[in-house]
N, C-alpha and C positions, 0 to 999 in steps of 0.2 A: 453599269447594271447587265447588259449584252455577255460581257467578259464572264461574270459569275455563272449567268443560267447557261451558258455554252459550256461550265465545267458541271454541272447538277445533271446526275444521271437522270433525275425524274423530268428533266425538261422535254417537252413534247415537241419535235422540230416540224411543227405544222407549215404549211404555208402562209397563215397568218402570223405566226411567231417570227419567220423569216422575212415577211413584208416589213415587220415593224423593225426587226433588227436592222436590215439593210437599207431600208429608206428607199432614197433613189436609185440605189444599185439593184433593187430588186428585180426590177425589169430585165435587167443584165443577166442576174442571175437566173431568173426563169426562162429566157431564150437560151441561155446554154446550157441549162441541164435539161431541156427539151430536146436539143440538137444533139447530146452525147449518143443516144441509143443509133442515130443514123450512122455514128462512127464506130458502132458495135463496141461502146462502153456503158457499163452498168457502173451507178453510183451509189453506193451503201453508205451509210450514215451510222456509225459505230460509236459507242461510247469507249473511251481508254482513260483508265484511273489517272496516268500522268499528262495526257493531253486533253481531256474532255472530250465533246462530240468532234468528230472528224469526219469527213467524206472520202471514201476512198474509191477512186475510178480504176475500173478493171477491166482490161480486155482479155478474153479467155482467161488465163490464169496470173497474167502478169499485172501488177501494181502500175499505173500510167501516171496518176498524181495524186495529191492528197489536197483536200480542199478545208477551209473552215471559214465560220462568219465573225466577222468584227464588226463595231458598230459604224453603218454606212457604207461598207464595202464588204467583200467576201477576199479570200486569200486561195492562191492556187501556188503550190509546190511540187515540182518535179525534180526527182533525185535519179542521179546518174552514178555508176560506179566512176570513179578517178583513173580514167584510160584516156591516153592520148588521143586516140582516133573519136572518142565519144566526144570531148572537149572540142576538138576540132568540128566535128560534124555538127556540134550546136552552132558554132560560128558561122559555119556555112550556110545555116538556113536563112530563109527570107522573114526575119523578124526584126524588129526596130533595135537600133543600137542600146536603148535604154535596157531592154530586156536582156541584151547580151553582157550588158555591163553589170548586171546583177549576178553573175556568177559567183557562188560563196562556196568556198572549200571547207570541208569539215576540219576540227582542229587535227585529228590524225590522219587525213588527208587521203582517206579510202575512198571517199565519194564527193561529188560537189551536187550543190542544188540550184535552182532558178525559183526565185519565189516572187510571184505578182500580185500585187495588191490591185483589186480588180473595182474600178469606179463605174467602168462605163463600156458602153458595146465595142468604143474603138480599139480595145483591148483584146477584144475576142480573136481577132485574128492571128495574133501571136501565140496564143493558147492553142488553138487548132492547129497551127502547124508543129506546136511542140509535141502536143497530143500523136499525130501522126507520125512524127519522127520516133517516139516511144514505141509506137506501134509497130515500126517498119522493121525489117532485115538491116536498115542502112544502119543499127549500131552494131552489127557483128563485125568484128576485124575484116579488114580488107584483105584479101590476100594478095599476095606479092606477084 
């Protein structure tokens, strides 16, 4: 039911709807979304014909991550250009090995993603670390 509602452009993404959809993980979502402005991140919900409702997290003009809601949890997806220094940079971050093992390359090999299904607050520290990395200059190629 939630999946269909998230594809419907007429669905209103109210706090009540999100609380019902996310269940126990709503408190985690609420804490997470409330702390994003402290990291200079704006969260904008938009409806896309091919993907339904997605949250786009933006720092200045740069997309930091995409978010979506599923039944009982939310999904955060970070996308990176497929460059060795970026992949190595992610591996060097202070994030769990489980998250590091979630690196997924696209079929054409031009980018890679980290997709995190978020159920509880213990996962937020990894997400904040990735947010800070995406915002930072550490992503720029290191000079020789």
